[in-house]
Backbone bond lengths (Angstrom), bond angles and torsions (degrees), N, CA, C in turn:
res aa  C-N    CA-C-N  psi(-1)  N-CA   C-N-CA  omega(-1)  CA-C   N-CA-C  phi
1 M - - - 1.439 - - 1.518 108.74 -
2 K 1.336 115.89 138.83 1.461 121.43 176.13 1.517 108.34 -122.68
3 I 1.324 115.44 125.76 1.455 122.49 179.98 1.520 108.47 -114.63
4 A 1.329 117.00 127.08 1.460 121.74 175.30 1.526 108.66 -106.45
5 V 1.326 115.63 142.67 1.455 121.86 176.00 1.526 107.58 -126.11
6 T 1.351 116.75 129.23 1.460 118.82 172.21 1.525 105.77 -59.97
7 Y 1.331 117.87 132.48 1.453 119.83 -161.07 1.516 112.62 -138.01
8 E 1.346 114.53 133.92 1.458 121.01 171.56 1.529 108.15 -156.00
9 N 1.318 116.37 122.58 1.471 122.69 177.81 1.528 113.01 51.21
10 G 1.324 117.42 41.44 1.452 121.59 176.75 1.515 114.51 82.65
11 Q 1.322 117.23 -4.68 1.461 122.70 -175.80 1.524 111.27 -109.00
12 V 1.339 115.92 160.33 1.460 121.58 173.01 1.528 106.68 -71.98
13 F 1.337 116.55 116.32 1.462 121.59 179.35 1.521 108.51 -69.63
14 Q 1.331 117.06 143.18 1.453 120.50 -166.49 1.527 116.62 -95.20
15 H 1.321 119.71 6.66 1.469 119.04 174.69 1.521 109.76 -141.93
16 F 1.317 115.68 104.75 1.461 122.11 -175.64 1.527 112.34 -49.11
17 G 1.310 117.94 -51.08 1.461 121.51 -173.70 1.510 115.14 -67.19
18 H 1.326 117.05 -13.07 1.464 120.73 -179.52 1.526 112.41 -113.06
19 T 1.323 117.48 7.13 1.455 118.93 -178.17 1.528 110.14 -68.44
20 E 1.312 115.17 136.73 1.461 120.61 177.79 1.520 111.77 -95.56
21 T 1.334 115.71 -23.67 1.466 119.28 179.89 1.525 110.80 -142.50
22 F 1.308 113.80 150.74 1.464 122.75 171.56 1.518 106.74 -117.99
23 N 1.319 116.56 144.52 1.453 119.77 167.00 1.524 104.68 -98.53
24 V 1.319 116.83 121.44 1.461 121.97 -176.19 1.524 108.42 -107.04
25 Y 1.325 114.78 124.70 1.460 122.50 -176.57 1.527 109.16 -108.39
26 D 1.325 116.34 127.10 1.462 121.87 171.75 1.520 107.10 -90.35
27 V 1.337 115.81 125.06 1.458 121.36 -175.42 1.523 109.20 -122.04
28 E 1.316 115.72 132.43 1.465 122.05 173.70 1.515 108.34 -134.22
29 N 1.324 115.72 135.93 1.464 121.61 178.38 1.534 112.21 52.66
30 G 1.330 115.76 37.76 1.458 120.56 176.63 1.511 115.42 75.03
31 K 1.325 117.66 11.65 1.467 121.70 -178.71 1.523 110.30 -126.29
32 I 1.330 116.27 141.56 1.465 121.36 175.90 1.523 108.03 -69.98
33 Q 1.330 116.12 123.15 1.461 121.53 178.05 1.524 111.53 -94.04
34 S 1.341 116.15 -37.14 1.457 121.14 -179.87 1.518 109.01 -164.13
35 S 1.324 115.49 167.04 1.454 120.45 173.72 1.522 108.70 -145.44
36 A 1.327 115.85 153.15 1.453 121.58 -179.68 1.524 108.85 -151.24
37 I 1.309 115.58 149.91 1.462 121.40 178.83 1.526 109.29 -84.37
38 L 1.331 114.92 133.37 1.458 122.50 177.67 1.518 107.62 -120.59
39 G 1.341 117.67 120.13 1.457 121.75 179.34 1.514 111.25 -79.82
40 S 1.319 116.01 148.31 1.464 120.61 -179.12 1.519 112.27 -87.84
41 N 1.318 118.18 -11.24 1.463 122.58 -178.16 1.520 112.00 54.57
42 G 1.338 116.59 32.50 1.456 121.26 177.40 1.512 114.52 70.69
43 S 1.324 118.31 16.39 1.464 122.00 -179.56 1.520 110.24 -63.18
44 G 1.320 116.30 150.44 1.454 121.52 176.50 1.511 111.43 -89.18
45 H 1.338 115.71 -174.09 1.459 123.19 -173.90 1.533 113.54 -50.22
46 S 1.324 117.75 -57.77 1.466 120.83 -176.10 1.520 111.37 -67.48
47 A 1.326 116.63 -40.23 1.456 119.98 -179.79 1.525 111.15 -65.02
48 L 1.323 116.98 -32.65 1.464 119.79 178.64 1.521 110.97 -63.34
49 A 1.325 116.97 -40.64 1.472 120.00 178.50 1.525 110.11 -61.69
50 G 1.327 117.35 -43.45 1.459 121.44 177.89 1.517 111.99 -64.85
51 M 1.331 116.10 -39.17 1.461 120.30 178.81 1.529 110.27 -62.56
52 L 1.336 116.68 -43.28 1.467 119.91 177.98 1.524 110.50 -62.25
53 Q 1.324 116.41 -44.30 1.461 121.03 178.95 1.524 110.69 -61.26
54 N 1.325 117.36 -44.38 1.466 121.84 -179.40 1.528 112.61 -64.76
55 N 1.327 116.99 -23.93 1.464 121.44 177.90 1.526 112.00 -95.98
56 L 1.345 115.68 14.91 1.466 123.29 175.67 1.524 113.34 60.24
57 I 1.341 115.59 31.35 1.457 120.90 177.71 1.520 107.94 -86.44
58 D 1.331 116.13 128.31 1.465 118.84 -177.37 1.515 113.87 -108.72
59 T 1.353 117.64 -7.16 1.453 121.32 -178.27 1.520 109.48 -140.85
60 L 1.340 116.09 138.63 1.464 121.97 177.45 1.513 109.43 -126.39
61 I 1.331 115.46 133.23 1.457 123.20 170.41 1.520 106.30 -112.67
62 C 1.353 115.94 128.95 1.458 119.08 -179.15 1.521 110.18 -151.62
63 G 1.325 115.48 175.92 1.458 121.97 173.82 1.515 108.89 -89.33
64 G 1.329 116.45 -115.52 1.455 121.68 179.77 1.516 112.12 -73.57
65 I 1.332 115.47 148.09 1.461 121.09 -179.06 1.523 108.34 -156.76
66 G 1.309 116.35 142.33 1.456 121.20 179.91 1.512 112.98 -86.88
67 G 1.323 115.19 164.13 1.458 121.49 -177.59 1.515 113.37 -61.55
68 G 1.334 117.59 -39.20 1.468 120.44 179.31 1.519 111.56 -64.13
69 A 1.324 115.98 -40.33 1.470 120.12 177.78 1.521 110.53 -66.39
70 K 1.338 116.85 -38.70 1.467 120.18 176.77 1.525 110.49 -58.70
71 Q 1.322 115.70 -44.07 1.466 119.95 -179.77 1.520 111.17 -65.60
72 A 1.336 117.22 -41.51 1.462 120.75 179.14 1.526 110.87 -62.97
73 L 1.333 117.16 -39.83 1.463 120.79 178.06 1.523 110.93 -66.25
74 A 1.330 116.51 -41.08 1.472 119.97 178.41 1.525 110.23 -61.64
75 R 1.338 116.67 -42.74 1.478 120.39 178.47 1.523 111.03 -63.97
76 A 1.338 116.46 -31.64 1.466 121.23 -179.40 1.530 111.97 -82.90
77 G 1.338 117.06 -4.25 1.463 120.18 179.17 1.509 114.43 77.45
78 V 1.343 116.80 23.97 1.458 121.32 -178.83 1.529 109.00 -98.06
79 N 1.330 117.19 124.51 1.465 122.24 176.03 1.517 108.74 -73.09
80 L 1.324 117.46 133.53 1.454 122.52 -173.76 1.520 111.97 -112.85
81 Y 1.337 115.30 132.41 1.452 123.27 171.48 1.523 106.31 -124.26
82 G 1.342 116.96 94.30 1.460 122.78 -177.43 1.515 111.94 -97.65
83 G 1.327 114.44 170.56 1.458 120.55 178.03 1.515 113.37 74.74
84 V 1.325 117.28 23.17 1.466 121.96 -177.75 1.525 108.56 -99.56
85 S 1.309 116.86 142.07 1.460 121.07 175.23 1.520 108.67 -136.83
86 G 1.331 115.56 168.76 1.460 120.72 177.61 1.519 112.88 101.38
87 D 1.306 114.66 -160.38 1.458 123.11 -175.40 1.529 111.28 -66.87
88 A 1.325 117.11 127.99 1.467 122.13 -176.88 1.527 112.25 -63.95
89 D 1.325 118.10 -45.75 1.464 120.95 -179.90 1.526 111.00 -60.05
90 R 1.324 115.69 -43.20 1.473 119.79 -179.63 1.524 111.21 -66.21
91 A 1.331 116.72 -34.99 1.469 119.89 178.69 1.522 110.35 -63.10
92 V 1.332 117.05 -42.93 1.472 120.33 179.23 1.526 109.92 -65.81
93 E 1.315 117.09 -44.61 1.466 120.22 178.21 1.531 110.74 -59.15
94 A 1.331 116.63 -41.85 1.466 120.69 179.01 1.529 110.93 -64.03
95 L 1.331 117.22 -40.17 1.465 120.22 177.35 1.518 110.61 -61.29
96 L 1.315 116.22 -45.03 1.464 120.68 -178.82 1.529 111.97 -65.22
97 E 1.336 116.19 -24.89 1.461 121.04 178.89 1.529 111.93 -97.51
98 N 1.344 116.90 11.65 1.472 122.76 -179.66 1.513 113.53 55.66
99 R 1.336 116.66 37.86 1.458 119.83 178.96 1.534 111.99 -132.90
100 L 1.321 117.39 19.87 1.458 120.94 179.73 1.524 110.28 -72.77
101 A 1.324 116.34 126.44 1.468 121.40 174.80 1.526 107.42 -84.89
102 F 1.320 116.31 114.83 1.465 120.96 179.57 1.516 108.26 -140.59
103 N 1.326 115.32 169.54 1.458 121.39 -179.04 1.523 108.64 -125.82
104 P 1.333 118.77 105.92 1.462 120.74 -178.41 1.525 112.63 -64.98
105 D 1.326 117.74 -16.25 1.455 121.48 179.63 1.521 112.54 -99.67
106 E 1.332 117.54 5.29 1.460 121.65 -179.39 1.519 109.69 -56.45
107 E 1.314 115.26 130.10 1.456 120.09 176.64 1.514 107.92 -155.02
108 C 1.304 116.23 136.54 1.454 120.26 176.51 1.517 108.23 -58.24
109 S 1.321 118.01 130.34 1.463 120.54 -174.83 1.517 112.10 -64.40
110 H 1.338 118.57 -27.89 1.466 117.99 -179.62 1.525 111.49 -73.95
111 H 1.332 117.92 -9.52 1.460 120.70 176.58 1.520 112.20 -88.22
112 A 1.310 117.84 -8.58 1.463 121.34 -174.73 1.521 112.19 -62.87
113 G 1.326 116.99 -25.68 1.462 120.28 -179.44 1.512 113.37 -76.25
114 G 1.301 117.69 -8.63 1.456 120.81 175.19 1.512 115.13 83.22
115 H 1.351 118.06 18.79 1.460 117.00 177.79 1.521 110.04 -67.57
116 D 1.327 116.29 173.21 1.464 119.37 -170.19 1.522 114.70 -83.16
117 C 1.311 118.51 7.87 1.468 123.92 176.49 1.523 113.47 65.42
118 A 1.321 117.73 17.22 1.462 119.90 -179.41 1.515 111.53 -74.12
119 H 1.313 118.13 -16.40 1.455 124.55 -179.55 1.512 112.23 57.39
120 G 1.322 117.55 25.18 1.451 121.71 174.36 1.510 111.46 -92.55
121 D 1.328 117.54 3.90 1.451 120.56 -175.80 1.522 112.69 -89.36
122 G 1.323 117.62 3.31 1.447 121.56 174.90 1.519 115.00 83.73
123 H 1.316 118.99 -0.01 1.463 118.21 179.11 1.524 109.98 -75.52
124 S 1.286 114.43 158.92 1.456 120.84 177.02 1.514 108.57 -112.69
125 C 1.314 117.15 133.46 1.463 119.50 -177.48 1.513 111.32 -64.86
126 G 1.319 117.52 -47.29 1.447 121.21 177.78 1.509 114.04 43.12
127 E 1.294 116.66 -139.68 1.451 122.56 -176.69 1.524 112.42 -73.00
128 D 1.346 119.19 -16.90 1.454 121.00 -178.38 1.520 112.60 -60.28
129 C 1.314 118.08 -22.45 1.451 120.82 -176.49 1.526 111.94 -88.74
130 H 1.291 117.03 -1.63 1.453 119.59 -178.25 1.510 110.62 -99.27
131 S 1.294 115.28 147.99 1.459 120.19 175.49 1.527 108.55 -71.73
132 H 1.305 117.43 135.67 1.453 121.54 -179.87 1.516 110.48 -109.93
133 N 1.303 118.25 33.44 1.470 121.55 -179.91 1.494 111.42 -78.28
């Protein structure tokens, strides 16, 4: 099993489509065997889903994520755990212990209008991409 976490400074990065790095964990028998940083090379939402699929990643832990990205991940066969914040290593450990607090309905509020997620419209993600629970 390979688990990717949107990653910045040891924390779960809060906007999937803007993540620059993932921490990818190789898991065997319910235990983390190793982890390595995987750069996104500036890929956008849909390309990120393909990149994860191409790297044989089957699970993603992230913060905020838009509906289009959710659909792309589902098409790529990647299990999604959104709405997660805090330490990336602890999030993976919690998932492996079936105690990860996540929100299956997590979605960046600026994506609710159904735009194409190209981010060419000049909006800034800012706090809108964070869960306010």
